[in-house]
C-alpha positions in Angstrom: -0.1 -0.2 0.0 1.1 3.8 -1.1 2.0 6.0 2.4 -0.1 9.0 2.3 3.2 12.2 1.6 3.1 14.7 4.9 2.0 18.0 3.6 4.4 20.5 3.1 5.2 23.6 5.1 3.4 26.6 4.2 7.1 27.8 3.4 8.4 25.3 1.8 10.2 25.7 -1.9 6.9 24.3 -4.7 8.6 22.8 -7.5 6.1 24.5 -10.6 3.9 21.4 -10.8 2.9 21.6 -6.9 2.6 25.8 -7.7 0.5 25.3 -10.7 -1.8 22.5 -8.9 -2.4 25.2 -6.3 -3.3 27.8 -7.6 -5.7 25.8 -10.1 -3.8 27.1 -13.5 -1.5 24.8 -16.2 1.9 25.6 -15.8 2.4 27.3 -19.3 0.5 29.7 -17.7 2.5 30.4 -14.8 5.8 30.7 -17.2 3.6 33.1 -19.7 2.7 35.2 -16.3 6.6 35.4 -15.4 7.4 37.0 -18.8 5.1 39.8 -18.4 5.8 40.3 -14.5 9.0 40.9 -13.9 8.2 40.4 -10.1 7.5 37.3 -10.5 11.2 36.0 -9.5 11.1 32.2 -8.9 14.5 30.5 -7.8 15.6 28.8 -11.0 18.7 25.8 -9.9 20.5 23.6 -12.6 18.4 23.0 -15.7 16.3 25.7 -14.9 13.9 23.9 -12.9 12.3 26.7 -11.2 10.8 26.9 -7.1 8.6 29.3 -6.1 8.8 31.4 -2.8 5.6 31.8 -0.5 6.1 35.3 -1.7 6.0 34.3 -5.3 3.0 32.3 -4.5 1.2 35.0 -3.0 2.0 37.2 -5.4 1.1 35.1 -8.5 -2.7 34.3 -6.5 -3.2 38.2 -6.4 -2.6 38.6 -9.9 -4.9 35.2 -10.7 -7.7 37.5 -8.7 -7.0 40.4 -11.0 -7.4 39.0 -13.8 -9.6 36.2 -13.0 -12.5 37.5 -10.5 -12.0 41.0 -11.0 -11.7 41.9 -15.1 -8.6 43.7 -14.8 -6.2 43.0 -17.9 -2.5 41.8 -18.1 -1.8 45.8 -18.3 -3.9 47.0 -16.0 -2.1 44.6 -13.4 1.3 45.5 -14.7 0.7 49.2 -13.8 -0.7 48.4 -10.5 2.6 46.7 -9.7 4.7 49.2 -11.3 2.7 52.1 -9.8 3.1 50.3 -6.3 7.0 49.6 -6.4 6.3 46.2 -7.5 3.4 45.3 -4.5 -0.5 45.1 -3.9 -2.4 47.9 -2.6 -3.0 47.0 1.2 -1.8 43.7 1.6 1.9 41.9 2.8 3.1 38.7 1.6 3.6 36.8 4.9 0.1 37.2 5.7 -1.3 34.9 2.5 -3.9 36.9 1.5 -5.2 37.8 -1.5 -6.7 41.0 -2.7 -10.9 41.4 -2.6 -12.0 44.8 -3.9 -14.8 45.0 -1.2 -12.2 45.1 1.4 -9.4 47.4 -0.3 -10.0 50.6 -0.7 -7.4 51.4 -3.7 -8.6 48.4 -5.9 -12.2 49.6 -5.5 -11.2 53.0 -5.8 -9.7 51.7 -9.3 -12.5 49.4 -10.0 -14.8 52.5 -9.7 -13.0 55.0 -11.1 -12.8 52.6 -14.4 -14.2 54.4 -17.9 -18.1 53.0 -19.1 -17.1 53.1 -22.3 -13.7 51.1 -23.9 -10.6 53.7 -25.0 -8.5 52.9 -28.5 -6.2 52.5 -26.5 -7.6 49.6 -24.4 -8.6 48.1 -27.2 -5.3 48.3 -28.9 -3.9 47.0 -25.7 -6.4 43.7 -25.9 -5.5 43.7 -29.5 -2.1 43.3 -28.9 -2.4 40.4 -25.8 -4.4 38.4 -28.3 -2.1 38.6 -30.9 0.5 37.5 -28.4 -0.7 35.1 -27.2 -1.5 34.1 -30.7 1.7 33.5 -31.6 2.2 31.7 -28.8 -0.6 29.4 -29.7 0.8 28.8 -33.3 4.5 28.5 -32.2 3.0 25.5 -29.5 1.1 24.0 -32.3 4.4 24.1 -35.5 6.6 22.8 -32.1 4.2 19.4 -31.9 
C-alpha cells in the first residue's frame, strides 16, 4: 500500500507543478506570467527548474484574482504593480492574503474609476495581448 506524503510546510519551496496545482492553473500560464511580470522571480536551479517561495505564491494568487475574478487586464495589473513599487496595495506577503475589492479601498477606487466605455488604447492593448497569445499558440502547434 502506498503511503500518503505529509503536507509540505507553508514556507517550503514549491515546484512549478506544485505551484500550478495549488493555484488551479496550467504550468504554461505561470511561465507566461513570469514573462509579463518581472516581480515573479522563482528561484531557478540547474537545468532551469523553478522553485517558488511563499512570497511568489502570494503574488501569483493576487495576480490570478485580479485577472480572473476582478476583470483586470495584464496591462492593468502591470500598471498597478508599477505604481506600487512591485507590490499590491494593502497586502503583505507574510499574511498570505489575497486582494478582495470590497475590503480594499485602493482596488475599489480603481474599479469605480474605470471608464464605462473602452478607448482606443485599451482596444489596441487587448489586440496586442490577443496577438501575443495567438503567436504563442502557433509556435506551440508548430513544435508538435
